[in-house]
N, C-alpha and C positions, 0 to 999 in steps of 0.2 A: 977456703973462700971468706970473704967479706960479704956478708948477706945484707939484703935490704932490711929496712926497719920491721922488727918483729917477726922476722923469717928466721927459722932455724934449721939445723941439720947440716951433717958434713957437706952435702952439695946444695944448700939452701933450697931444699924441696917442700918444706912444711911450715905452716904458721905456728907461732907460740901459742901455748895454751890459752884459751879464751880470746882468740883473734881469728880473723877470716880475710878471705880476699887475695890469696896468694897470686892469682892470674892478673891482678891489675897492673903489675909492673911497677909498682910503688910501694910495695912492701904490704904487710897485713895491718888491718885496722881492728881496734878493740871491739869485742862483741858488745860491750856496754848495755847488757840485758838489765831490765828493770826486775830485780830479783823478788819483789812483791807479786810480779805477774808470771813467775816462772814456777815449774814443777820443782818442788823441794829446793827452792832459792838457787837453781842452777844458774851459772855464770857463763857456761859454755853456749856456743852456736853451731850452726852447721857451717863448715869451713868453706863451702862454695858460695854461699849467699848471705851469710850472717844472721839468718832467721834463728831467733831464740827459741827455747821449748816452753812455749806459752799454756798457762792454765786455759780451760775451755772458754772462759769469760773474758779473757784477755786476747789482744791482738796488736798488730803492727809488728815491725822486724824486732823491736826490742821488748815486746810485751807491755808497753806503757799505755796502751789505748784500750778502750772497752771494745769488745768484740760485737759483731752484728747482733741485734735484738738484746743488748745490755746496755745500761744507761747509768749515770752517776759518775762520781769522782772514783777511778778505779784504784786510788790509794787509800780509800776508806774501807 
């Protein structure tokens, strides 16, 4: 089969590594995690919703934001 962008597998049933959103019907999107805000600089995310694996002080889908009750530039 010819798969949608960033979709893999013999029957196009999964996203490429570090991608999510198979059910969108448009192919999978890059997780694009902010590795400064993820555990052990992880680049993967949950395949269903794209949520990256954030440190406790970081938030947002890609871990680029300060979490509740944290302030300042998250990149410092």
